[in-house]
SEPATI-880405 format. One record per atom (N, C-alpha, C, O, CB): residue number from 1; chain; atom name; x, y, z. Coordinates in pm, whole numbers. Glycine has a CB too. Example, Ala and Ser with C-alpha at 12.3 -4.5 7.8 and 13.67 -1.06 7.14 Angstrom:
REM SEPATI-880405
1/A/N/1319/-569/780
1/A/CA/1230/-450/780
1/A/C/1320/-330/780
1/A/O/1424/-332/846
1/A/CB/1131/-447/905
2/A/N/1285/-225/708
2/A/CA/1367/-106/714
2/A/C/1290/3/787
2/A/O/1341/114/804
2/A/CB/1408/-60/572
This chain:
REM SEPATI-880405
1/A/N/10297/12175/10234
1/A/CA/10153/12193/10278
1/A/C/10117/12122/10368
1/A/O/10155/12005/10375
1/A/CB/10064/12176/10190
2/A/N/10027/12182/10467
2/A/CA/10029/12107/10640
2/A/C/9850/12025/10598
2/A/O/9742/12060/10552
2/A/CB/10027/12290/10839
3/A/N/9921/11895/10656
3/A/CA/9801/11785/10644
3/A/C/9694/11801/10707
3/A/O/9707/11826/10827
3/A/CB/9829/11661/10684
4/A/N/9523/11792/10639
4/A/CA/9393/11839/10764
4/A/C/9392/11720/10724
4/A/O/9291/11710/10794
4/A/CB/9243/11961/10765
5/A/N/9407/11592/10670
5/A/CA/9347/11466/10642
5/A/C/9454/11354/10637
5/A/O/9533/11358/10543
5/A/CB/9271/11474/10510
6/A/N/9465/11259/10725
6/A/CA/9550/11153/10661
6/A/C/9457/11016/10707
6/A/O/9393/10990/10809
6/A/CB/9729/11155/10725
7/A/N/9490/10923/10547
7/A/CA/9449/10834/10555
7/A/C/9583/10707/10543
7/A/O/9697/10737/10508
7/A/CB/9342/10850/10465
8/A/N/9544/10574/10578
8/A/CA/9664/10517/10596
8/A/C/9609/10368/10583
8/A/O/9539/10319/10672
8/A/CB/9741/10562/10736
9/A/N/9645/10297/10467
9/A/CA/9621/10120/10424
9/A/C/9776/10028/10491
9/A/O/9893/10065/10506
9/A/CB/9616/10098/10189
10/A/N/9729/9943/10508
10/A/CA/9822/9787/10498
10/A/C/9787/9711/10408
10/A/O/9671/9721/10369
10/A/CB/9818/9690/10614
11/A/N/9870/9615/10350
11/A/CA/9861/9521/10288
11/A/C/9898/9408/10282
11/A/O/9990/9408/10200
11/A/CB/9874/9542/10230
12/A/N/9872/9254/10340
12/A/CA/9950/9181/10340
12/A/C/9946/9062/10223
12/A/O/9973/8952/10270
12/A/CB/9947/9151/10459
13/A/N/9926/9062/10125
13/A/CA/9883/8966/10014
13/A/C/9901/9054/9902
13/A/O/9803/9044/9828
13/A/CB/9731/8904/10024
14/A/N/10021/9169/9844
14/A/CA/10120/9245/9796
14/A/C/10022/9343/9740
14/A/O/10022/9329/9618
14/A/CB/10228/9176/9700
15/A/N/9936/9438/9780
15/A/CA/9810/9489/9728
15/A/C/9719/9464/9630
15/A/O/9675/9547/9551
15/A/CB/9825/9576/9707
16/A/N/9680/9295/9639
16/A/CA/9570/9317/9623
16/A/C/9445/9305/9732
16/A/O/9342/9260/9682
16/A/CB/9561/9255/9532
17/A/N/9442/9322/9806
17/A/CA/9338/9351/9898
17/A/C/9415/9455/10002
17/A/O/9535/9438/10024
17/A/CB/9276/9205/9971
18/A/N/9338/9568/10067
18/A/CA/9383/9655/10190
18/A/C/9259/9674/10278
18/A/O/9137/9662/10266
18/A/CB/9444/9806/10145
19/A/N/9391/9725/10416
19/A/CA/9299/9693/10559
19/A/C/9348/9853/10604
19/A/O/9465/9884/10625
19/A/CB/9361/9523/10692
20/A/N/9199/9970/10617
20/A/CA/9247/10070/10683
20/A/C/9328/10034/10812
20/A/O/9320/9936/10886
20/A/CB/9141/10153/10708
21/A/N/9382/10107/10814
21/A/CA/9480/10150/10987
21/A/C/9401/10269/11030
21/A/O/9320/10331/10961
21/A/CB/9689/10215/10974
22/A/N/9447/10298/11194
22/A/CA/9370/10394/11292
22/A/C/9456/10486/11268
22/A/O/9574/10454/11279
22/A/CB/9347/10359/11451
23/A/N/9438/10558/11247
23/A/CA/9519/10753/11261
23/A/C/9510/10777/11345
23/A/O/9403/10741/11394
23/A/CB/9476/10891/11201
24/A/N/9603/10855/11439
24/A/CA/9570/10945/11503
24/A/C/9675/11028/11530
24/A/O/9794/11000/11546
24/A/CB/9512/10906/11597
25/A/N/9590/11189/11534
25/A/CA/9635/11341/11497
25/A/C/9676/11393/11631
25/A/O/9591/11418/11717
25/A/CB/9510/11444/11426
26/A/N/9801/11408/11649
26/A/CA/9825/11504/11767
26/A/C/9877/11635/11709
26/A/O/9942/11640/11605
26/A/CB/9933/11444/11876
27/A/N/9840/11749/11788
27/A/CA/9990/11892/11703
27/A/C/10003/11836/11583
27/A/O/9908/11768/11546
27/A/CB/10196/11905/11779
28/A/N/10094/11848/11514
28/A/CA/10168/11848/11389
28/A/C/10187/11731/11344
28/A/O/10212/11725/11223
28/A/CB/10285/11906/11392
29/A/N/10180/11597/11425
29/A/CA/10220/11413/11415
29/A/C/10087/11334/11407
29/A/O/9983/11351/11471
29/A/CB/10311/11342/11575
30/A/N/10110/11268/11335
30/A/CA/10020/11177/11291
30/A/C/10124/11071/11286
30/A/O/10242/11084/11254
30/A/CB/9938/11212/11157
31/A/N/10034/10919/11339
31/A/CA/10062/10820/11352
31/A/C/9965/10717/11351
31/A/O/9857/10727/11409
31/A/CB/10122/10827/11432
32/A/N/10011/10593/11270
32/A/CA/9939/10492/11205
32/A/C/9974/10393/11304
32/A/O/10080/10395/11366
32/A/CB/9974/10461/11053
33/A/N/9870/10293/11320
33/A/CA/9854/10184/11356
33/A/C/9854/10058/11263
33/A/O/9742/10039/11218
33/A/CB/9760/10198/11414
34/A/N/9917/9995/11235
34/A/CA/9894/9842/11136
34/A/C/9907/9739/11228
34/A/O/9978/9729/11328
34/A/CB/10014/9807/11006
35/A/N/9800/9640/11159
35/A/CA/9852/9498/11215
35/A/C/9907/9377/11139
35/A/O/9840/9305/11065
35/A/CB/9749/9441/11280
36/A/N/10025/9365/11164
36/A/CA/10105/9292/11118
36/A/C/10070/9129/11074
36/A/O/10050/9064/11176
36/A/CB/10194/9309/11207
37/A/N/10057/9048/10950
37/A/CA/10063/8951/10977
37/A/C/10157/8861/11035
37/A/O/10267/8896/11079
37/A/CB/10034/8932/10911
38/A/N/10112/8742/11035
38/A/CA/10214/8647/11121
38/A/C/10333/8591/11023
38/A/O/10420/8514/11063
38/A/CB/10125/8504/11190
39/A/N/10326/8626/10925
39/A/CA/10409/8610/10838
39/A/C/10453/8686/10703
39/A/O/10358/8715/10631
39/A/CB/10380/8516/10820
40/A/N/10526/8709/10675
40/A/CA/10511/8776/10468
40/A/C/10586/8931/10462
40/A/O/10679/8981/10526
40/A/CB/10278/8822/10397
41/A/N/10529/8963/10391
41/A/CA/10620/9108/10304
41/A/C/10429/9236/10355
41/A/O/10312/9219/10323
41/A/CB/10667/9052/9998
42/A/N/10460/9285/10392
42/A/CA/10376/9407/10431
42/A/C/10370/9521/10338
42/A/O/10485/9563/10327
42/A/CB/10423/9462/10555
43/A/N/10285/9591/10263
43/A/CA/10274/9703/10170
43/A/C/10178/9823/10245
43/A/O/10072/9804/10304
43/A/CB/10205/9644/10022
44/A/N/10231/9921/10229
44/A/CA/10164/10041/10287
44/A/C/10145/10167/10247
44/A/O/10245/10239/10254
44/A/CB/10206/10064/10377
45/A/N/10068/10205/10216
45/A/CA/9979/10343/10135
45/A/C/9950/10421/10254
45/A/O/9933/10387/10371
45/A/CB/9811/10305/10041
46/A/N/9948/10575/10176
46/A/CA/9917/10686/10267
46/A/C/9847/10776/10201
46/A/O/9917/10823/10111
46/A/CB/10027/10750/10325
47/A/N/9713/10833/10206
47/A/CA/9686/10897/10142
47/A/C/9660/11081/10244
47/A/O/9606/11091/10354
47/A/CB/9578/10808/10070
48/A/N/9694/11152/10194
48/A/CA/9693/11244/10249
48/A/C/9660/11390/10179
48/A/O/9699/11416/10066
48/A/CB/9796/11228/10301
49/A/N/9560/11506/10282
49/A/CA/9514/11564/10191
49/A/C/9533/11707/10246
49/A/O/9525/11715/10369
49/A/CB/9383/11516/10154
50/A/N/9562/11839/10167
50/A/CA/9555/11955/10241
50/A/C/9456/12049/10275
50/A/O/9349/11989/10279
50/A/CB/9623/12011/10202
51/A/N/9440/12167/10302
51/A/CA/9303/12263/10358
51/A/C/9243/12278/10174
51/A/O/9128/12281/10130
51/A/CB/9365/12477/10467
52/A/N/9361/12284/10111
52/A/CA/9281/12353/9975
52/A/C/9255/12224/9893
52/A/O/9227/12233/9773
52/A/CB/9385/12481/9871
53/A/N/9262/12127/9942
53/A/CA/9218/11996/9880
53/A/C/9314/11932/9765
53/A/O/9268/11895/9657
53/A/CB/9074/12020/9818
54/A/N/9435/11924/9793
54/A/CA/9525/11923/9754
54/A/C/9588/11746/9816
54/A/O/9626/11741/9933
54/A/CB/9582/12065/9790
55/A/N/9593/11634/9742
55/A/CA/9623/11501/9746
55/A/C/9702/11500/9715
55/A/O/9751/11585/9640
55/A/CB/9574/11419/9703
56/A/N/9777/11361/9776
56/A/CA/9926/11301/9751
56/A/C/9872/11144/9803
56/A/O/9831/11119/9916
56/A/CB/10082/11389/9865
57/A/N/9882/11065/9712
57/A/CA/9892/10908/9780
57/A/C/9973/10823/9759
57/A/O/9983/10784/9643
57/A/CB/9801/10832/9761
58/A/N/10037/10781/9834
58/A/CA/10164/10714/9803
58/A/C/10146/10537/9842
58/A/O/10045/10489/9894
58/A/CB/10292/10797/9903
59/A/N/10237/10480/9813
59/A/CA/10244/10330/9776
59/A/C/10360/10265/9769
59/A/O/10421/10259/9662
59/A/CB/10193/10305/9661
60/A/N/10409/10203/9890
60/A/CA/10571/10095/9928
60/A/C/10482/9931/9923
60/A/O/10407/9869/9998
60/A/CB/10671/10138/10165
61/A/N/10538/9911/9803
61/A/CA/10513/9782/9871
61/A/C/10625/9691/9913
61/A/O/10742/9727/9928
61/A/CB/10434/9708/9790
62/A/N/10581/9579/9928
62/A/CA/10719/9546/10053
62/A/C/10816/9633/10157
62/A/O/10936/9646/10180
62/A/CB/10830/9495/9978
63/A/N/10687/9686/10209
63/A/CA/10793/9763/10268
63/A/C/10839/9722/10421
63/A/O/10924/9799/10466
63/A/CB/10747/9908/10264
64/A/N/10816/9663/10471
64/A/CA/10868/9534/10605
64/A/C/10831/9408/10552
64/A/O/10747/9384/10465
64/A/CB/10781/9541/10776
65/A/N/10910/9323/10624
65/A/CA/10895/9209/10576
65/A/C/10846/9103/10778
65/A/O/10912/9130/10878
65/A/CB/11076/9170/10462
66/A/N/10778/9042/10780
66/A/CA/10760/8959/10908
66/A/C/10798/8785/10914
66/A/O/10737/8713/10835
66/A/CB/10604/8977/10941
67/A/N/10873/8738/10985
67/A/CA/10959/8635/11018
67/A/C/11060/8596/10906
67/A/O/11140/8505/10925
67/A/CB/10877/8523/11055
């Protein structure tokens, strides 16, 4: 599957609320920028769609911690 679009979110409250991240695309590379909270765990969610419209959504709770 070649990604046609990528969306990305982060959450600093265990997934109760999500903030969209800025996603940049260059060649075959996608990069998301996440704003870290002052402390606590960060959850990450991505949505990748290919040219055929197939979609994959992945969520990682407590992906990493700050502080």
